[in-house]
C-alpha positions in Angstrom: -63.8 26.1 -25.7 -60.4 25.9 -27.3 -58.6 22.6 -26.6 -55.5 24.1 -25.0 -56.6 27.5 -23.6 -59.7 27.2 -21.6 -60.1 29.4 -18.6 -60.0 27.4 -15.4 -62.0 29.9 -13.3 -59.4 30.1 -10.6 -58.7 33.6 -9.1 -55.1 32.8 -8.2 -52.6 34.9 -10.0 -50.6 32.0 -11.5 -48.3 34.4 -13.4 -47.0 36.0 -10.2 -46.7 32.6 -8.5 -44.9 31.1 -11.5 -42.5 34.0 -11.4 -41.7 33.2 -7.7 -41.2 29.5 -8.5 -38.6 29.9 -11.2 -34.9 29.7 -10.2 -33.5 33.0 -8.9 -30.8 33.0 -11.7 -33.6 33.6 -14.2 -34.1 37.1 -12.9 -31.1 38.6 -14.6 -32.7 37.5 -17.9 -36.1 39.1 -17.4 -36.9 41.5 -20.2 -34.6 40.1 -22.8 -36.1 39.4 -26.2 -37.0 35.7 -26.6 -36.9 33.3 -29.6 -38.3 29.8 -29.5 -37.2 27.0 -31.9 -38.9 23.6 -31.9 -37.6 20.4 -33.4 -40.5 18.0 -33.6 -38.7 14.8 -34.3 -36.5 15.2 -31.3 -39.2 16.5 -29.0 -37.1 19.6 -28.3 -38.0 23.2 -27.5 -35.1 25.6 -27.5 -35.4 29.0 -25.8 -33.0 31.6 -27.1 -32.3 35.0 -25.5 -30.9 38.2 -27.0 -28.0 39.7 -25.0 -27.4 43.4 -24.6 -24.7 43.3 -27.3 -27.4 42.1 -29.8 -26.2 38.4 -30.0 -28.6 35.5 -29.6 -27.8 32.5 -27.4 -29.7 29.3 -26.8 -30.4 29.7 -23.1 -32.3 26.4 -22.4 -33.2 23.3 -24.2 -36.4 21.6 -22.9 -37.8 18.2 -23.6 -41.4 18.4 -25.0 -43.5 16.2 -22.7 -46.5 15.7 -25.0 -47.1 16.2 -28.7 -49.5 14.4 -31.1 -49.1 13.5 -34.7 -46.0 12.9 -36.9 -43.5 15.0 -38.7 -45.2 17.0 -41.4 -47.3 20.2 -41.3 -50.7 20.7 -39.8 -53.2 21.1 -42.6 -56.7 21.1 -41.1 -58.7 21.4 -37.9 -58.9 18.1 -36.1 -56.0 16.3 -37.8 -54.1 16.2 -34.4 -50.9 17.4 -36.1 -48.7 20.0 -34.5 -47.8 22.7 -37.1 -44.5 23.4 -38.7 -43.5 26.9 -39.9 -42.7 30.4 -38.8 -45.0 31.9 -36.2 -45.2 34.7 -33.6 -46.5 35.0 -30.1 -48.1 38.3 -29.4 -49.1 39.7 -25.9 -52.8 38.9 -26.5 -51.8 35.3 -27.1 -50.7 34.8 -23.5 -53.2 32.8 -21.4 -52.6 32.9 -17.6 -55.8 31.0 -16.9 -55.2 28.0 -19.2 -56.8 24.7 -18.4 -53.2 23.5 -18.8 -51.7 25.7 -16.1 -50.2 28.4 -18.3 -50.1 28.7 -22.1 -49.5 30.9 -25.0 -50.8 30.9 -28.6 -48.0 30.5 -31.3 -50.2 32.1 -34.0 -51.2 29.3 -36.3 -52.3 29.6 -39.0 -49.9 32.2 -40.4 -50.3 33.9 -43.7 -48.6 31.1 -45.6 -50.8 28.5 -44.0 -53.9 30.5 -44.9 -52.7 30.8 -48.5 -52.7 27.0 -48.7 -56.2 26.7 -47.1 -54.9 25.3 -43.9 -57.3 25.4 -41.0 -57.1 25.2 -37.2 -56.6 27.5 -34.3 -55.4 27.8 -30.7 -52.1 26.0 -31.1 -50.4 26.5 -27.8 -47.3 25.9 -25.8 -48.7 24.9 -22.4 -48.3 23.0 -19.2 -49.3 19.4 -18.4 -47.7 16.4 -20.2 -50.4 15.6 -22.7 -51.5 17.5 -25.8 -53.5 17.2 -29.1 -51.9 19.3 -31.7 -50.1 21.6 -29.2 -46.8 21.4 -27.3 -47.1 20.2 -23.7 -44.1 21.1 -21.5 -45.2 20.1 -18.0 -46.3 22.6 -15.4 -42.8 23.2 -14.0 -41.2 23.9 -17.4 -44.0 26.1 -18.7 -43.7 28.3 -15.6 -40.1 29.1 -16.7 -40.9 29.5 -20.4 -44.0 31.5 -19.8 -42.2 33.8 -17.3 -39.4 34.6 -19.7 -41.8 35.3 -22.6 -44.1 37.4 -20.4 -41.2 39.4 -19.0 -40.1 40.1 -22.5 -43.5 41.6 -23.3 -43.5 43.6 -20.1 -40.2 45.1 -21.2 -41.7 46.2 -24.5 -41.0 43.4 -26.9 -43.8 43.3 -29.5 -43.7 39.7 -30.5 -41.8 36.4 -29.9 -40.8 34.3 -32.9 -41.6 30.6 -32.7 -40.1 28.6 -35.5 -41.1 24.9 -35.7 -39.1 22.4 -37.8 -39.8 18.7 -38.4 -36.2 17.7 -37.8 -32.6 19.0 -38.0 -32.6 20.1 -41.7 -29.1 19.0 -42.6 -28.3 18.2 -46.3 -28.1 14.5 -45.4 -31.5 14.6 -43.6 -33.1 16.5 -46.4 -31.8 14.0 -49.0 -33.3 11.1 -46.9 -36.7 12.8 -47.1 -36.5 13.6 -50.8 -39.4 11.3 -51.6 -41.7 12.6 -48.8 -45.0 14.2 -49.8 -43.9 17.1 -47.6 -40.6 17.6 -49.3 -41.6 20.8 -51.2 -43.0 22.3 -48.0 -39.8 21.4 -46.1 -37.8 23.1 -48.8 -39.8 26.2 -48.0 -38.7 25.9 -44.3 -35.0 25.2 -45.1 -33.8 28.8 -45.4 -35.1 29.5 -41.9 -33.2 26.6 -40.5 -30.0 27.5 -42.4 -30.3 31.1 -41.3 -30.4 30.3 -37.6 -27.7 27.7 -37.9 -25.4 30.2 -39.7 -26.2 33.5 -38.0 -27.4 32.2 -34.6 -30.6 34.4 -34.7 -34.2 34.1 -35.6 -35.0 33.8 -39.3 -36.6 37.2 -40.4 -39.5 35.5 -42.1 -42.5 36.9 -43.8 -44.8 33.9 -43.3 -45.9 34.7 -39.8 -47.9 37.9 -40.3 -51.3 37.2 -38.8 -52.7 40.6 -39.7 -56.1 40.2 -41.4 
């Protein structure tokens, strides 16, 4: 059974209940395209929404309640690292019966990960406050995040970008990490960070294709 997405066996429709639990103001945003950006070092998950005029705005910033490992990419099954890179949630990755209340699969490993021989699976954003290799948001917060992602899919959105960075990739911070064993990989991520900072939209990456 996957660590973060096991079926609980409950018959309750947690998705409908979660939708009722979220603040009424969220309703006006149901169906908007969603983009998630995670900054591991700061334990932050940003949820961005695309407005009707096509612009993206950071709607909420959530504190990640539980995450294992250190900055640096996930390279193999069981290393307890949370991944870094460009991923996509698809409708089939939504899990309304997670052992961690509600969860969705971010799509690790992506095409780039596989090209490097990286292994692992079922990397989720989920409820609870503990996690091994995933991103635990607490049950209350995952109800809001899950609902916005799910409503986007119900409105016809095909996928939700999830872009995970080790830290804020400023020139100064990159210089500080110049001797890191992960520096070359982080240089690969840098254009994505710069694109969102400059254009305030998801990076149109090619890494995250999970088509076999």
